[in-house]
C-alpha positions as CSV (number, residue, x, y, z in Angstrom):
1,M,-202.4,68.2,-53.2
2,N,-202.7,66.5,-56.5
3,F,-199.4,65.1,-57.7
4,E,-198.6,63.6,-60.9
5,V,-196.4,60.5,-60.8
6,S,-195.4,60.7,-64.5
7,D,-192.8,63.5,-64.1
8,P,-190.5,62.6,-61.2
9,K,-188.4,65.7,-61.8
10,D,-191.3,68.0,-61.3
11,N,-192.5,66.1,-58.3
12,G,-189.1,66.1,-56.7
13,E,-189.0,69.9,-57.0
14,V,-192.5,70.4,-55.8
15,L,-192.4,68.0,-52.9
16,P,-189.8,69.9,-50.7
17,P,-191.8,73.1,-50.6
18,Q,-195.0,71.2,-49.9
19,L,-193.2,69.1,-47.3
20,S,-192.0,72.2,-45.4
21,E,-195.5,73.7,-45.7
22,A,-197.1,70.5,-44.2
23,E,-194.5,70.4,-41.5
24,S,-195.1,74.0,-40.5
25,Q,-198.9,73.3,-40.4
26,F,-198.3,70.3,-38.3
27,H,-195.9,71.9,-35.9
28,G,-197.9,75.1,-35.7
29,P,-200.6,73.8,-33.4
30,E,-198.0,71.9,-31.3
31,I,-196.1,75.2,-30.7
32,E,-199.4,76.8,-29.7
33,L,-200.2,74.0,-27.3
34,H,-196.9,74.4,-25.3
35,P,-197.8,77.9,-23.9
36,R,-201.3,76.8,-23.2
37,R,-200.1,73.6,-21.4
38,D,-197.6,75.7,-19.5
39,A,-200.3,78.2,-18.6
40,L,-202.5,75.3,-17.2
41,R,-199.7,73.7,-15.2
42,P,-199.6,76.5,-12.5
43,V,-203.3,76.2,-12.1
44,T,-203.0,72.4,-11.7
45,V,-200.3,72.8,-9.1
46,L,-202.3,75.5,-7.4
47,E,-205.3,73.3,-7.4
48,C,-203.3,70.5,-5.8
49,V,-202.0,72.8,-3.1
50,H,-205.6,74.0,-2.4
51,R,-206.8,70.4,-2.3
52,D,-204.0,69.4,0.0
53,Q,-204.8,72.4,2.2
54,S,-208.5,71.6,2.4
55,Q,-207.7,67.9,3.2
56,A,-205.3,69.1,6.0
57,Q,-208.0,71.4,7.4
58,C,-210.6,68.5,7.3
59,S,-208.1,66.2,9.1
60,K,-207.4,69.0,11.6
61,K,-211.2,69.4,12.3
62,E,-211.5,65.6,12.8
63,I,-208.4,65.5,15.1
64,E,-209.1,68.6,17.2
65,P,-212.0,67.0,19.2
66,L,-209.9,63.9,19.9
67,Y,-207.0,66.0,20.9
68,R,-209.2,68.1,23.3
69,H,-210.7,64.9,24.7
70,K,-207.2,63.3,25.3
71,Q,-205.9,66.6,26.7
72,G,-208.8,66.6,29.1
73,K,-208.0,63.1,30.2
74,V,-204.3,64.0,30.6
75,N,-205.3,67.0,32.8
76,K,-207.7,64.9,34.8
77,Y,-205.1,62.2,35.5
78,S,-202.4,64.8,36.2
79,G,-204.7,66.3,38.9
80,K,-205.3,62.8,40.3
81,Q,-201.6,62.1,40.3
82,A,-200.9,65.4,42.1
83,S,-203.6,64.5,44.7
84,L,-202.2,61.1,45.2
85,E,-198.7,62.4,45.6
86,D,-200.0,64.8,48.3
87,R,-201.8,62.0,50.0
88,L,-198.6,59.8,49.8
89,C,-196.6,62.6,51.4
90,E,-199.2,62.9,54.2
91,L,-199.2,59.2,54.8
92,Q,-195.4,59.1,54.9
93,S,-195.4,61.9,57.5
94,E,-198.0,60.1,59.5
95,N,-196.1,56.9,59.3
96,M,-192.9,58.6,60.5
97,L,-194.8,60.1,63.4
98,L,-196.3,56.7,64.3
99,R,-192.8,55.1,64.2
100,Q,-191.4,57.7,66.5
101,Q,-194.3,57.2,68.9
102,L,-193.8,53.4,68.8
103,E,-190.1,53.9,69.5
104,V,-190.9,56.1,72.5
105,A,-193.4,53.6,73.8
106,Q,-190.9,50.8,73.5
107,N,-188.2,52.8,75.3
108,E,-190.7,53.6,78.1
109,A,-191.7,49.9,78.4
110,K,-188.0,48.9,78.6
111,S,-187.3,51.5,81.3
112,K,-190.3,50.5,83.5
113,K,-190.1,47.4,85.6
114,T,-193.2,45.4,85.3
115,I,-194.1,43.2,88.2
116,N,-196.4,40.4,87.4
117,I,-198.3,39.3,90.4
118,P,-200.5,36.3,89.6
119,E,-203.9,36.8,91.0
120,P,-205.5,33.9,92.6
121,F,-208.1,32.3,90.4
122,P,-211.5,32.8,92.0
123,D,-212.8,29.5,93.3
124,H,-216.4,29.9,92.1
125,T,-215.2,30.5,88.5
126,S,-213.2,27.3,88.5
127,K,-216.1,25.3,89.8
128,A,-218.5,26.7,87.2
129,A,-215.9,25.9,84.5
130,H,-215.5,22.4,85.8
131,K,-219.3,21.8,85.9
132,Q,-219.5,23.1,82.3
133,L,-216.7,20.8,81.2
134,L,-218.5,17.8,82.7
135,M,-221.7,18.7,81.0
136,L,-219.9,19.0,77.6
137,E,-218.3,15.6,78.1
138,D,-221.7,14.0,78.9
139,R,-223.2,15.6,75.8
140,S,-220.3,14.4,73.7
141,K,-220.7,10.8,75.0
142,Q,-224.4,11.0,74.3
143,S,-223.8,12.2,70.7
144,I,-221.3,9.4,70.1
145,N,-223.9,6.9,71.3
146,D,-226.6,8.4,69.1
147,C,-224.3,8.2,66.1
148,K,-223.5,4.6,66.8
149,C,-227.3,3.8,67.0
150,V,-227.9,5.6,63.7
151,K,-225.1,3.6,62.0
152,D,-226.4,0.4,63.3
153,R,-229.9,1.2,62.0
154,M,-228.5,2.1,58.6
155,Y,-226.6,-1.1,58.5
156,Q,-229.7,-3.1,59.4
157,Y,-231.7,-1.2,56.8
158,E,-229.2,-1.9,54.1
159,T,-229.1,-5.6,55.0
160,D,-232.9,-5.8,55.0
161,R,-233.1,-4.1,51.7
162,A,-230.5,-6.4,50.1
163,E,-232.4,-9.4,51.4
164,M,-235.7,-8.1,50.0
165,Q,-234.1,-7.5,46.6
166,V,-232.7,-11.0,46.5
167,S,-236.0,-12.5,47.4
168,T,-237.8,-10.4,44.9
169,Q,-235.4,-11.5,42.2
170,K,-235.9,-15.2,43.1
171,Q,-239.7,-14.8,42.9
172,N,-239.5,-13.3,39.4
């Protein structure tokens, strides 16, 4: 592509064919790239789909044990709930039966006349109880006296101790 600048008329006529030639060379590879790029695009989309599918399968593999574990817990607690419901039903039936029995017993108690005959208190029991009461009173009085003696001794001890401290301080 050697051009002479001296003759503008020649150059003006030569340039358009060379320009169109250069443009066709330049656009030729671009035109070739479009089909290749379009051919690659489905592969890229397909790869994305495969990648997403494999990620979903990995996630599924990770989640399945957790799901089974949780499902096991649900089944376990459902069984416990059913058992508790059965037990509740049994207890309600038993409670109803006990209420009926209580009502029958109350009605029978109302219908029967009860006669309270006070029994004479045996004399020997009252004497023994009176003796025991006197002994307890004596022990209580003795304990009160002992307590007073201990308090008096403690007071005397505290007084003696205070006097000794005062005398010790005076000597020092």
